[in-house]
C-alpha positions in Angstrom: 51.5 111.0 133.6 54.8 110.6 132.3 57.0 113.4 131.4 56.3 112.9 127.3 52.9 112.4 127.7 52.8 116.2 129.9 55.2 117.8 127.0 52.6 116.4 124.5 49.5 117.5 126.4 51.4 121.1 126.9 52.1 121.4 122.8 48.4 120.5 122.1 47.0 123.2 124.6 49.2 125.5 123.1 48.4 124.8 119.4 44.8 124.9 120.5 45.3 128.5 122.3 46.9 129.8 119.2 44.0 128.3 116.8 41.2 129.6 119.1 42.6 132.9 119.4 43.2 133.7 115.7 41.0 136.5 114.8 39.3 134.5 111.6 37.9 130.8 111.2 40.1 127.9 110.8 39.1 124.2 110.7 40.0 120.8 109.8 37.6 118.3 108.0 38.4 114.7 107.1 38.1 113.5 103.2 34.3 113.0 103.6 34.0 116.8 104.8 33.3 115.6 108.5 34.6 118.2 111.0 37.6 117.2 112.9 38.5 120.4 114.8 37.2 123.8 114.7 38.5 127.0 116.4 36.2 129.3 118.6 35.6 132.1 115.8 34.3 129.0 113.1 32.1 127.3 115.4 30.2 130.7 116.3 29.6 131.0 112.6 29.3 127.3 111.0 30.8 128.5 107.7 33.0 125.9 107.6 30.2 123.3 107.2 29.1 124.2 103.8 31.5 123.8 100.4 32.1 126.3 97.9 30.3 129.2 99.5 30.9 132.3 100.8 31.6 132.5 104.4 29.2 135.2 104.6 26.6 137.1 102.8 27.3 140.8 104.1 30.6 141.2 103.6 34.0 140.3 101.6 35.5 137.3 102.7 38.1 135.2 101.4 37.8 131.2 102.1 40.2 128.7 101.2 40.7 125.2 101.8 43.4 122.5 101.3 44.2 118.9 101.6 47.3 118.3 103.8 49.4 115.4 103.9 51.4 113.5 106.7 55.0 112.5 106.1 54.6 109.4 104.0 52.0 111.0 102.0 48.9 109.7 103.3 45.9 112.5 103.8 45.3 113.7 107.0 42.6 115.6 106.3 41.2 119.2 104.7 42.5 122.7 106.2 40.5 125.9 105.8 40.1 129.4 107.0 37.9 131.9 106.3 39.1 135.6 106.6 37.2 139.1 106.4 38.8 141.3 103.5 36.5 144.0 104.1 38.9 146.5 105.2 40.4 145.9 102.0 37.7 146.4 100.2 36.8 149.7 102.2 40.4 150.9 101.8 40.0 150.6 97.8 36.8 152.8 98.1 38.5 155.1 100.2 41.4 155.6 97.5 38.6 156.2 94.5 36.7 158.3 96.4 40.0 160.6 97.3 40.9 160.2 93.6 37.2 161.1 92.1 37.6 164.3 94.8 41.3 165.2 93.7 40.1 164.9 89.9 37.1 167.4 90.8 38.7 170.2 92.6 41.2 170.4 89.8 38.5 170.6 87.2 36.0 172.7 88.9 38.7 175.3 90.5 38.0 178.7 89.5 42.1 179.5 89.2 44.4 177.4 87.4 46.2 174.4 89.7 49.2 172.5 88.8 51.4 170.0 90.2 55.1 171.0 90.0 58.2 168.9 91.3 60.1 170.6 94.1 
């Protein structure tokens, strides 16, 4: 192989390593929806195969797809990802629980409680 071919192969291997080690699903489809590339996480779940549905019924997920183009404006395909947002939802739930607990302590305390600036 020539030096430029070796460099191109190394570049492709690096890109695949990055994509396959992402903690969420990434894929690319052609304009007809045929799979062109999927990282390991996407291949495990197959969520990229079904358009306009959530990635999982068991958790909260964010799914996005976008058409990408080359420098001349010709469509290359559709790039998408699916990322779990369960931790964000759980954080919101914990804040709400903490707020309710704080309010209950104030309302049910046998003595007066106040908050004052220092």
